[in-house]
C-alpha positions as a Markdown table, in Angstrom:
| # | Residue | x | y | z |
|---|---|---|---|---|
| 1 | Met | 0.0 | 0.0 | 0.0 |
| 2 | Lys | 1.4 | 3.4 | -1.0 |
| 3 | Cys | -0.3 | 6.8 | -1.4 |
| 4 | Ile | -0.1 | 10.5 | -0.6 |
| 5 | Val | -2.9 | 12.6 | 0.8 |
| 6 | Pro | -3.2 | 16.1 | 2.4 |
| 7 | Gln | -3.6 | 16.0 | 6.2 |
| 8 | Lys | -6.6 | 18.3 | 6.0 |
| 9 | Asn | -8.5 | 16.0 | 3.8 |
| 10 | Leu | -7.4 | 12.9 | 5.8 |
| 11 | Val | -8.6 | 14.4 | 9.1 |
| 12 | Ser | -11.8 | 15.7 | 7.5 |
| 13 | Ala | -12.7 | 12.1 | 6.3 |
| 14 | Leu | -11.7 | 10.6 | 9.7 |
| 15 | Lys | -13.8 | 13.1 | 11.6 |
| 16 | Ile | -16.9 | 11.6 | 10.0 |
| 17 | Ile | -15.8 | 8.3 | 11.5 |
| 18 | Lys | -14.9 | 9.8 | 14.8 |
| 19 | Asn | -18.3 | 11.5 | 15.2 |
| 20 | Ser | -20.1 | 8.2 | 14.6 |
| 21 | Lys | -21.4 | 5.7 | 17.1 |
| 22 | Ala | -19.6 | 3.1 | 15.0 |
| 23 | Leu | -16.4 | 3.7 | 17.1 |
| 24 | Asp | -18.1 | 3.0 | 20.4 |
| 25 | Lys | -16.6 | 0.0 | 22.2 |
| 26 | Val | -18.5 | -3.2 | 21.9 |
| 27 | Glu | -16.3 | -5.0 | 24.4 |
| 28 | Ile | -14.7 | -3.1 | 27.3 |
| 29 | Asp | -11.2 | -4.3 | 26.7 |
| 30 | Lys | -11.2 | -3.9 | 22.9 |
| 31 | Glu | -11.0 | -0.8 | 20.7 |
| 32 | Thr | -13.2 | -0.7 | 17.6 |
| 33 | Ala | -11.3 | -0.9 | 14.4 |
| 34 | Ile | -11.4 | 1.1 | 11.1 |
| 35 | Arg | -10.8 | -0.6 | 7.8 |
| 36 | Val | -8.6 | 1.5 | 5.6 |
| 37 | Lys | -8.7 | 0.5 | 2.0 |
| 38 | Phe | -6.7 | 1.9 | -0.9 |
| 39 | Tyr | -8.2 | 1.6 | -4.4 |
| 40 | Glu | -5.5 | 2.0 | -7.0 |
| 41 | Ala | -7.7 | 1.8 | -10.1 |
| 42 | Glu | -10.4 | 4.2 | -8.7 |
| 43 | Asn | -7.8 | 6.5 | -7.0 |
| 44 | Lys | -9.8 | 6.4 | -3.7 |
| 45 | Ile | -9.3 | 5.8 | 0.0 |
| 46 | Glu | -12.2 | 4.3 | 1.9 |
| 47 | Phe | -12.6 | 4.3 | 5.7 |
| 48 | Ile | -15.2 | 2.0 | 7.2 |
| 49 | Ala | -16.1 | 1.4 | 10.8 |
| 50 | Ser | -19.0 | -0.8 | 11.8 |
| 51 | Asn | -20.4 | -1.7 | 15.2 |
| 52 | Val | -23.4 | -3.8 | 16.3 |
| 53 | Gly | -26.1 | -2.2 | 14.1 |
| 54 | Val | -24.2 | 0.9 | 13.2 |
| 55 | Trp | -22.1 | 1.6 | 10.0 |
| 56 | Val | -20.1 | 4.7 | 8.8 |
| 57 | Ile | -18.2 | 5.1 | 5.6 |
| 58 | Ser | -16.1 | 8.1 | 4.4 |
| 59 | Thr | -14.0 | 8.4 | 1.3 |
| 60 | Ile | -11.3 | 10.6 | -0.3 |
| 61 | Asp | -10.8 | 10.4 | -4.1 |
| 62 | Leu | -9.1 | 12.4 | -6.9 |
| 63 | Ser | -12.3 | 14.4 | -7.6 |
| 64 | Asp | -11.8 | 16.2 | -4.2 |
| 65 | Phe | -8.8 | 17.9 | -5.7 |
| 66 | Ser | -10.2 | 18.8 | -9.1 |
| 67 | Lys | -9.7 | 22.5 | -8.5 |
| 68 | Lys | -5.9 | 21.9 | -8.1 |
| 69 | Lys | -3.7 | 22.6 | -11.1 |
| 70 | Asn | -1.9 | 19.2 | -10.7 |
| 71 | Pro | -4.2 | 17.1 | -8.4 |
| 72 | Glu | -1.9 | 14.1 | -8.6 |
| 73 | Glu | 0.7 | 16.1 | -6.6 |
| 74 | Phe | -1.7 | 16.3 | -3.7 |
| 75 | Phe | -3.4 | 12.9 | -3.9 |
| 76 | Ser | -2.4 | 9.6 | -5.6 |
| 77 | Ile | -2.4 | 5.9 | -4.9 |
| 78 | Glu | 0.5 | 3.9 | -6.3 |
| 79 | Asp | -0.3 | 0.6 | -4.7 |
| 80 | Gly | -3.7 | -0.7 | -3.4 |
| 81 | Gly | -4.6 | -2.9 | -0.4 |
| 82 | Glu | -6.4 | -2.8 | 2.9 |
| 83 | Ile | -5.6 | -2.8 | 6.6 |
| 84 | Phe | -7.5 | -2.7 | 9.9 |
| 85 | Val | -6.2 | -0.2 | 12.5 |
| 86 | Glu | -7.4 | 0.7 | 16.0 |
| 87 | Gly | -9.9 | 3.4 | 15.3 |
| 88 | Lys | -9.6 | 6.2 | 17.8 |
| 89 | Asn | -5.8 | 5.7 | 18.2 |
| 90 | Phe | -5.3 | 6.0 | 14.4 |
| 91 | Ile | -7.4 | 9.1 | 14.2 |
| 92 | Ser | -5.6 | 10.7 | 17.1 |
| 93 | Leu | -2.2 | 10.0 | 15.6 |
| 94 | Met | -3.2 | 11.4 | 12.2 |
| 95 | Glu | -4.4 | 14.6 | 13.9 |
| 96 | Thr | -0.9 | 15.2 | 15.3 |
| 97 | Phe | 0.4 | 16.0 | 11.8 |
| 98 | Ser | 0.4 | 19.7 | 10.9 |
| 99 | Asn | -2.5 | 20.7 | 8.6 |
| 100 | Asp | -0.1 | 22.2 | 6.1 |
| 101 | Cys | 1.5 | 18.9 | 5.1 |
| 102 | Ile | 0.9 | 16.1 | 2.7 |
| 103 | Ile | 1.1 | 12.7 | 4.3 |
| 104 | Lys | 2.7 | 9.6 | 2.7 |
| 105 | Phe | 1.4 | 6.1 | 3.6 |
| 106 | Glu | 3.6 | 3.1 | 3.0 |
| 107 | Ser | 3.1 | -0.4 | 4.3 |
| 108 | Asn | 5.4 | -3.3 | 5.1 |
| 109 | Lys | 5.1 | -6.8 | 6.7 |
| 110 | Ile | 6.3 | -7.4 | 10.2 |
| 111 | Glu | 6.0 | -11.1 | 11.0 |
| 112 | Ser | 2.2 | -11.8 | 11.1 |
| 113 | Ser | 1.2 | -8.1 | 11.1 |
| 114 | Thr | 1.3 | -5.2 | 8.7 |
| 115 | Lys | 2.9 | -1.9 | 9.6 |
| 116 | Leu | 1.4 | 1.2 | 8.0 |
| 117 | Glu | 3.8 | 4.1 | 8.2 |
| 118 | Ala | 2.6 | 7.7 | 7.9 |
| 119 | Ser | 5.3 | 10.3 | 7.2 |
| 120 | Ile | 5.5 | 13.9 | 6.0 |
| 121 | His | 5.8 | 13.8 | 2.2 |
| 122 | Lys | 5.7 | 17.6 | 1.7 |
| 123 | Ser | 5.3 | 20.5 | 4.1 |
| 124 | Asp | 5.3 | 24.3 | 4.0 |
| 125 | Arg | 7.9 | 24.1 | 6.7 |
| 126 | Glu | 11.1 | 23.2 | 4.9 |
| 127 | Gly | 13.0 | 20.4 | 6.6 |
| 128 | Lys | 10.1 | 19.3 | 8.8 |
| 129 | Lys | 10.1 | 15.5 | 9.2 |
| 130 | Lys | 7.8 | 13.1 | 11.0 |
| 131 | Lys | 7.0 | 9.4 | 10.8 |
| 132 | Ile | 4.5 | 7.3 | 12.7 |
| 133 | Gly | 4.1 | 3.5 | 12.5 |
| 134 | Val | 0.7 | 1.9 | 13.0 |
| 135 | Leu | 0.4 | -1.8 | 13.4 |
| 136 | Ser | -2.6 | -3.7 | 11.9 |
| 137 | Val | -5.2 | -5.3 | 14.1 |
| 138 | Ile | -7.3 | -8.4 | 13.5 |
| 139 | Glu | -10.6 | -7.8 | 11.7 |
| 140 | Pro | -13.3 | -7.5 | 14.4 |
| 141 | Lys | -15.7 | -10.4 | 14.4 |
| 142 | Phe | -18.6 | -8.0 | 14.2 |
| 143 | Phe | -17.3 | -6.0 | 11.3 |
| 144 | Glu | -19.5 | -5.8 | 8.2 |
| 145 | Glu | -19.1 | -3.5 | 5.2 |
| 146 | Thr | -22.7 | -2.6 | 4.8 |
| 147 | Pro | -26.1 | -3.2 | 6.6 |
| 148 | Pro | -27.9 | -6.5 | 5.7 |
| 149 | Glu | -29.8 | -6.4 | 2.4 |
| 150 | Glu | -33.5 | -5.5 | 2.6 |
| 151 | Asn | -36.0 | -3.6 | 0.5 |
| 152 | Arg | -35.5 | 0.1 | 0.9 |
| 153 | Lys | -37.4 | 3.2 | -0.2 |
| 154 | Lys | -35.2 | 6.0 | -1.5 |
| 155 | Val | -36.0 | 9.7 | -0.8 |
| 156 | His | -34.0 | 12.9 | -0.9 |
| 157 | Val | -34.2 | 15.6 | 1.7 |
| 158 | Ser | -32.6 | 19.0 | 2.4 |
| 159 | Ala | -29.8 | 18.5 | 4.9 |
| 160 | Glu | -30.4 | 21.9 | 6.4 |
| 161 | Val | -34.1 | 21.1 | 7.2 |
| 162 | Leu | -33.2 | 17.6 | 8.3 |
| 163 | Ile | -30.6 | 18.8 | 10.8 |
| 164 | Glu | -32.8 | 21.5 | 12.1 |
| 165 | Ala | -35.8 | 19.1 | 12.6 |
| 166 | Ile | -33.7 | 16.5 | 14.4 |
| 167 | Lys | -31.9 | 19.0 | 16.7 |
| 168 | Ser | -35.2 | 20.6 | 17.6 |
| 169 | Val | -36.8 | 17.5 | 19.0 |
| 170 | Glu | -34.3 | 14.7 | 19.8 |
| 171 | Phe | -33.9 | 15.6 | 23.5 |
| 172 | Ala | -37.5 | 14.5 | 24.2 |
| 173 | Ser | -37.0 | 10.8 | 23.2 |
| 174 | Asp | -37.3 | 8.0 | 25.7 |
| 175 | Ser | -34.4 | 6.0 | 27.2 |
| 176 | Asp | -36.5 | 3.4 | 29.1 |
| 177 | Pro | -35.2 | -0.1 | 28.1 |
| 178 | Ala | -38.8 | -1.4 | 28.2 |
| 179 | Arg | -39.9 | 1.1 | 25.6 |
| 180 | Gln | -37.3 | 0.9 | 22.8 |
| 181 | Tyr | -39.9 | 1.9 | 20.2 |
| 182 | Leu | -39.6 | 5.5 | 21.7 |
| 183 | Trp | -35.8 | 5.6 | 21.5 |
| 184 | Gly | -35.8 | 7.3 | 18.2 |
| 185 | Val | -36.9 | 10.4 | 16.3 |
| 186 | Gln | -39.9 | 10.0 | 14.0 |
| 187 | Ile | -39.2 | 11.8 | 10.7 |
| 188 | Gly | -42.0 | 12.4 | 8.2 |
| 189 | Ile | -40.9 | 13.3 | 4.7 |
| 190 | Tyr | -43.4 | 15.0 | 2.5 |
| 191 | Asp | -41.0 | 16.6 | 0.1 |
| 192 | Val | -37.3 | 17.5 | -0.2 |
| 193 | Asp | -37.6 | 20.5 | 2.1 |
| 194 | Asp | -41.0 | 19.6 | 3.8 |
| 195 | Ile | -40.1 | 17.5 | 6.8 |
| 196 | Thr | -41.7 | 16.9 | 10.2 |
| 197 | Ala | -40.1 | 15.4 | 13.3 |
| 198 | Cys | -41.3 | 14.2 | 16.6 |
| 199 | Ala | -39.8 | 12.6 | 19.8 |
| 200 | Thr | -41.6 | 11.6 | 22.9 |
| 201 | Asp | -41.3 | 9.7 | 26.2 |
| 202 | Thr | -45.2 | 9.9 | 26.4 |
| 203 | Ser | -45.2 | 12.4 | 29.2 |
| 204 | Arg | -43.9 | 15.0 | 26.9 |
| 205 | Ile | -43.9 | 15.5 | 23.1 |
| 206 | Cys | -41.7 | 17.8 | 21.1 |
| 207 | Tyr | -42.5 | 18.2 | 17.5 |
| 208 | Tyr | -41.1 | 20.2 | 14.5 |
| 209 | Asp | -43.4 | 21.2 | 11.7 |
| 210 | Lys | -42.8 | 24.2 | 9.4 |
| 211 | Lys | -45.9 | 23.7 | 7.3 |
| 212 | Thr | -49.0 | 22.8 | 9.3 |
| 213 | Lys | -51.6 | 23.2 | 6.5 |
| 214 | Gly | -52.0 | 22.5 | 2.8 |
| 215 | Arg | -50.5 | 19.0 | 2.6 |
| 216 | Asn | -52.2 | 16.6 | 0.3 |
| 217 | Glu | -49.8 | 13.6 | 0.2 |
| 218 | Asn | -49.0 | 11.1 | 2.8 |
| 219 | Pro | -45.4 | 11.3 | 4.1 |
| 220 | Val | -42.7 | 8.6 | 4.1 |
| 221 | Tyr | -42.0 | 7.8 | 7.8 |
| 222 | Val | -38.8 | 6.6 | 9.3 |
| 223 | Met | -37.8 | 6.3 | 13.0 |
| 224 | Pro | -34.0 | 5.8 | 13.4 |
| 225 | Val | -32.4 | 5.4 | 16.8 |
| 226 | Lys | -31.7 | 8.8 | 18.3 |
| 227 | Ser | -28.1 | 8.3 | 19.5 |
| 228 | Ser | -26.8 | 7.1 | 16.1 |
| 229 | Leu | -28.9 | 9.6 | 14.1 |
| 230 | Val | -27.7 | 12.6 | 16.1 |
| 231 | Ser | -24.1 | 11.5 | 15.6 |
| 232 | Ala | -24.5 | 11.1 | 11.9 |
| 233 | Ile | -26.0 | 14.5 | 11.2 |
| 234 | Lys | -23.0 | 16.2 | 12.8 |
| 235 | Ser | -21.0 | 15.5 | 9.6 |
| 236 | Phe | -23.6 | 16.6 | 7.0 |
| 237 | Asp | -23.1 | 19.7 | 4.9 |
| 238 | Pro | -26.3 | 21.8 | 5.3 |
| 239 | Lys | -25.9 | 23.1 | 1.7 |
| 240 | His | -26.4 | 19.7 | 0.0 |
| 241 | Asn | -29.2 | 17.2 | 0.0 |
| 242 | Val | -29.1 | 13.8 | 1.8 |
| 243 | Glu | -30.2 | 10.6 | 0.2 |
| 244 | Ile | -32.1 | 8.4 | 2.6 |
| 245 | Asn | -32.8 | 4.7 | 1.9 |
| 246 | Ile | -35.4 | 3.5 | 4.3 |
| 247 | Gly | -35.7 | -0.2 | 5.2 |
| 248 | Glu | -37.7 | -2.0 | 7.9 |
| 249 | Lys | -34.6 | -2.5 | 10.2 |
| 250 | Tyr | -32.0 | -0.1 | 8.9 |
| 251 | Thr | -31.9 | 3.4 | 7.4 |
| 252 | Ile | -29.0 | 4.4 | 5.2 |
| 253 | Met | -28.1 | 8.1 | 4.9 |
| 254 | Ser | -25.7 | 9.3 | 2.2 |
| 255 | Gln | -24.1 | 12.6 | 1.2 |
| 256 | Ser | -21.2 | 13.0 | -1.2 |
| 257 | Asn | -18.3 | 11.3 | 0.5 |
| 258 | Gln | -20.1 | 9.7 | 3.5 |
| 259 | Ile | -22.6 | 7.0 | 4.3 |
| 260 | His | -24.2 | 6.2 | 7.6 |
| 261 | Gly | -26.1 | 3.0 | 8.4 |
| 262 | Ile | -28.4 | 3.5 | 11.3 |
| 263 | Pro | -30.7 | 1.0 | 13.0 |
| 264 | Asn | -34.4 | 1.8 | 13.3 |
| 265 | Val | -36.1 | 1.6 | 16.6 |
| 266 | Val | -37.1 | -1.9 | 17.8 |
| 267 | Lys | -40.9 | -2.5 | 17.9 |
| 268 | Val | -42.6 | -5.5 | 19.7 |
| 269 | Gly | -46.1 | -6.5 | 18.7 |
| 270 | Asn | -48.4 | -3.5 | 18.1 |
| 271 | Glu | -46.1 | -0.9 | 19.7 |
| 272 | Ser | -46.1 | 2.3 | 17.7 |
| 273 | Met | -45.3 | 6.0 | 17.8 |
| 274 | Ile | -48.2 | 8.1 | 19.2 |
| 275 | Asp | -50.2 | 10.1 | 16.6 |
| 276 | Trp | -48.7 | 13.4 | 17.6 |
| 277 | Met | -50.4 | 15.4 | 14.8 |
| 278 | Thr | -53.9 | 14.4 | 16.1 |
| 279 | Ile | -52.8 | 15.0 | 19.7 |
| 280 | Arg | -51.4 | 18.4 | 18.8 |
| 281 | Lys | -54.6 | 19.5 | 17.1 |
| 282 | Ala | -56.7 | 18.4 | 20.1 |
| 283 | Phe | -54.6 | 20.3 | 22.6 |
| 284 | Glu | -54.4 | 23.4 | 20.4 |
| 285 | Glu | -58.2 | 23.5 | 20.5 |
| 286 | Arg | -58.3 | 23.0 | 24.3 |
| 287 | Cys | -55.5 | 25.3 | 25.4 |
| 288 | Lys | -57.4 | 28.5 | 25.2 |
| 289 | Ile | -55.5 | 30.6 | 27.7 |
| 290 | His | -52.2 | 32.1 | 26.4 |
| 291 | Ile | -49.6 | 33.8 | 28.5 |
| 292 | Asp | -46.4 | 35.4 | 27.2 |
| 293 | Val | -43.5 | 35.1 | 29.6 |
| 294 | Pro | -40.1 | 36.8 | 29.3 |
| 295 | Arg | -37.6 | 34.1 | 28.5 |
| 296 | Lys | -34.6 | 35.5 | 30.3 |
| 297 | Pro | -36.1 | 35.9 | 33.8 |
| 298 | Leu | -37.7 | 32.5 | 33.4 |
| 299 | Leu | -34.4 | 30.9 | 32.7 |
| 300 | Glu | -32.8 | 32.7 | 35.6 |
| 301 | Cys | -35.5 | 31.3 | 37.9 |
| 302 | Leu | -35.0 | 27.8 | 36.6 |
| 303 | Lys | -31.3 | 28.1 | 37.1 |
| 304 | Thr | -31.8 | 29.1 | 40.7 |
| 305 | Ala | -34.3 | 26.2 | 41.1 |
| 306 | Met | -31.7 | 23.8 | 39.8 |
| 307 | Leu | -29.1 | 25.1 | 42.2 |
| 308 | Thr | -31.4 | 25.1 | 45.3 |
| 309 | Ser | -33.1 | 21.7 | 44.7 |
| 310 | Gly | -30.7 | 20.0 | 42.3 |
| 311 | Gly | -33.5 | 19.9 | 39.8 |
| 312 | Arg | -35.1 | 16.9 | 41.6 |
| 313 | Tyr | -38.3 | 18.6 | 42.6 |
| 314 | Gly | -41.2 | 20.4 | 41.0 |
| 315 | Val | -41.2 | 24.0 | 39.9 |
| 316 | Arg | -44.6 | 25.6 | 40.1 |
| 317 | Leu | -45.7 | 28.5 | 37.9 |
| 318 | Phe | -48.7 | 30.4 | 39.1 |
| 319 | Phe | -50.2 | 32.8 | 36.5 |
| 320 | Asp | -52.2 | 35.7 | 37.9 |
| 321 | Ser | -53.9 | 37.9 | 35.3 |
| 322 | Lys | -55.4 | 40.2 | 37.9 |
| 323 | Ala | -52.0 | 41.0 | 39.5 |
| 324 | Lys | -50.3 | 40.8 | 36.1 |
| 325 | Glu | -47.6 | 38.6 | 37.5 |
| 326 | Leu | -46.0 | 35.1 | 37.4 |
| 327 | Lys | -45.2 | 33.5 | 40.8 |
| 328 | Phe | -42.5 | 31.0 | 40.6 |
| 329 | Ser | -41.6 | 28.4 | 43.3 |
| 330 | Ala | -39.5 | 25.3 | 43.7 |
| 331 | Glu | -41.1 | 22.8 | 46.1 |
| 332 | Asn | -41.0 | 19.2 | 47.2 |
| 333 | Leu | -43.8 | 17.1 | 48.7 |
| 334 | Asp | -42.4 | 14.3 | 50.9 |
| 335 | Met | -44.1 | 11.0 | 51.8 |
| 336 | Asp | -45.8 | 12.6 | 54.8 |
| 337 | Ser | -47.3 | 15.3 | 52.6 |
| 338 | Asn | -45.0 | 18.0 | 54.0 |
| 339 | Ile | -44.2 | 20.7 | 51.5 |
| 340 | Thr | -40.6 | 22.1 | 51.6 |
| 341 | Ser | -40.1 | 25.3 | 49.7 |
| 342 | Tyr | -36.7 | 26.0 | 48.2 |
| 343 | Leu | -37.4 | 29.1 | 46.2 |
| 344 | Thr | -40.1 | 31.7 | 45.7 |
| 345 | Glu | -40.0 | 34.5 | 43.2 |
| 346 | Thr | -42.4 | 36.9 | 41.5 |
| 347 | Glu | -42.0 | 38.2 | 38.0 |
| 348 | Pro | -44.2 | 41.1 | 36.9 |
| 349 | Leu | -45.8 | 40.6 | 33.5 |
| 350 | Ser | -47.0 | 43.2 | 31.0 |
| 351 | Asp | -50.6 | 44.2 | 30.5 |
| 352 | Asp | -50.8 | 42.4 | 27.2 |
| 353 | Ala | -49.1 | 39.2 | 28.5 |
| 354 | Phe | -52.5 | 37.5 | 29.0 |
| 355 | Asn | -55.1 | 36.9 | 26.3 |
| 356 | Ser | -57.8 | 36.1 | 29.0 |
| 357 | Glu | -58.2 | 36.2 | 32.7 |
| 358 | Thr | -56.7 | 33.3 | 34.7 |
| 359 | Gln | -55.4 | 32.3 | 38.1 |
| 360 | Asp | -54.0 | 28.9 | 37.3 |
| 361 | Ser | -50.8 | 27.1 | 38.1 |
| 362 | Ile | -48.8 | 24.3 | 36.4 |
| 363 | Thr | -46.0 | 22.3 | 37.8 |
| 364 | Phe | -43.0 | 20.8 | 36.0 |
| 365 | Ser | -39.8 | 19.0 | 36.6 |
| 366 | Ala | -37.2 | 21.8 | 36.8 |
| 367 | Glu | -34.8 | 19.9 | 34.5 |
| 368 | Tyr | -37.5 | 19.2 | 31.8 |
| 369 | Leu | -38.7 | 22.8 | 31.8 |
| 370 | Arg | -35.2 | 24.3 | 31.6 |
| 371 | Glu | -34.3 | 21.9 | 28.8 |
| 372 | Ile | -37.1 | 23.2 | 26.5 |
| 373 | Ile | -36.9 | 26.9 | 27.4 |
| 374 | Ser | -33.1 | 26.8 | 26.7 |
| 375 | Lys | -33.9 | 25.7 | 23.1 |
| 376 | Tyr | -36.0 | 28.7 | 22.3 |
| 377 | Lys | -34.3 | 31.9 | 21.3 |
| 378 | Ser | -37.0 | 34.6 | 21.4 |
| 379 | Asp | -37.5 | 37.2 | 24.1 |
| 380 | Lys | -40.8 | 35.7 | 25.1 |
| 381 | Ile | -42.1 | 32.1 | 25.6 |
| 382 | Lys | -45.8 | 31.4 | 25.1 |
| 383 | Phe | -47.6 | 29.1 | 27.6 |
| 384 | Arg | -50.9 | 27.8 | 26.2 |
| 385 | Ile | -52.8 | 26.3 | 29.1 |
| 386 | Gln | -56.2 | 24.6 | 29.8 |
| 387 | Gly | -56.3 | 25.2 | 33.5 |
| 388 | Thr | -54.5 | 24.3 | 36.7 |
| 389 | Asp | -52.2 | 21.2 | 36.5 |
| 390 | Gln | -53.4 | 20.1 | 33.0 |
| 391 | Thr | -51.3 | 19.4 | 29.9 |
| 392 | Val | -49.8 | 22.5 | 28.5 |
| 393 | Ile | -48.3 | 23.6 | 25.2 |
| 394 | Ile | -45.0 | 25.7 | 25.3 |
| 395 | Ser | -44.0 | 27.5 | 22.2 |
| 396 | Asp | -42.1 | 30.3 | 20.6 |
| 397 | Asp | -43.8 | 32.2 | 17.8 |
| 398 | Asn | -40.6 | 32.4 | 15.9 |
| 399 | Glu | -39.7 | 28.7 | 16.0 |
| 400 | Asp | -41.0 | 25.8 | 14.0 |
| 401 | Phe | -41.1 | 23.4 | 16.9 |
| 402 | Gln | -43.4 | 23.2 | 19.9 |
| 403 | Tyr | -43.6 | 21.2 | 23.1 |
| 404 | Ile | -46.6 | 19.5 | 24.7 |
| 405 | Ser | -46.0 | 18.4 | 28.3 |
| 406 | Thr | -48.0 | 16.8 | 31.0 |
| 407 | Val | -47.5 | 18.2 | 34.5 |
| 408 | Ile | -46.2 | 16.7 | 37.7 |
| 409 | Gly | -49.4 | 17.4 | 39.6 |
| 410 | Lys | -50.5 | 19.8 | 42.2 |
| 411 | Ile | -48.1 | 20.2 | 45.1 |
């Protein structure tokens, strides 16, 4: 094996692997390997890491250097072949080379192993030398080049919208081992740039929807596992579309020089994602009372509540339209029905903060409430409530995602 490649391009390709869940340890005492394959005829380097149910592939080829006057001086493969190397260790070593250099790879046999030597072929710093030797490892028993074959439906989506949709809702997914069908993000694809997303643990629902009316076609649904999905989108370029191939067990997402194989959530029997669109419509009709609350003071109250109670107890919001104020408290109800108050605070609200008269309260987990408020960016957060201690909608008029939450109960 012999080739030259700029350090910048090498590290960029390896970063895609690094961000993926495919490099997570399967066994505590063993590192996950990367297969590095040099294709002489195609003039391409391919990096593959696979784990139990997760795949990631990134490539470097001559077309990446098409804007260079003499691309072969930056990237060329003289001799093909493949080698398995310890994943994270290999990436870390390649990152130690300066980003102004071109790296030269050469291999040689050492007894039963192969040694891949990386050295500086050319550098802006005249006279700079460096060489690192990496020994091959045995191909992992769980390594596979691609997910198992199955019928898959192909769609194309805007990477920018896909990334925004997933980032908006993924935090609300479940992690209960008994409810694996809620471990993912449900993505509904109507068109290239018309995507919905939803995640839930059944006590809270966060959904993303830019276009709530005027749709005539049924979407293509897919529900990949959240942890692998969030890792994959870190590497996508928002300016280019993503090809998604949706199967029953696996979803494959591709963009230019990268491919991600992600498992879909596991369903048992009739388990299924809740019909969040119907639920949303029902609650929007029932939540008649609207209160606009300044976001910054609310976040400050929540921060104080987290410090005083460790976020373990309930935070109670009491909305008083007559007094034009929000009373905020962090309280705990013990087994003997004794209430311990950790924090009380009153925030004045403007005359137009309420759309109708109310003296109702709602109680949340401090951690849950802070999580959603932190994701919004506007100066005001809208609470849409039905009455005391009933399910509430929390939204930001300038965002495309909303949050429906049950409450802890009256304390």
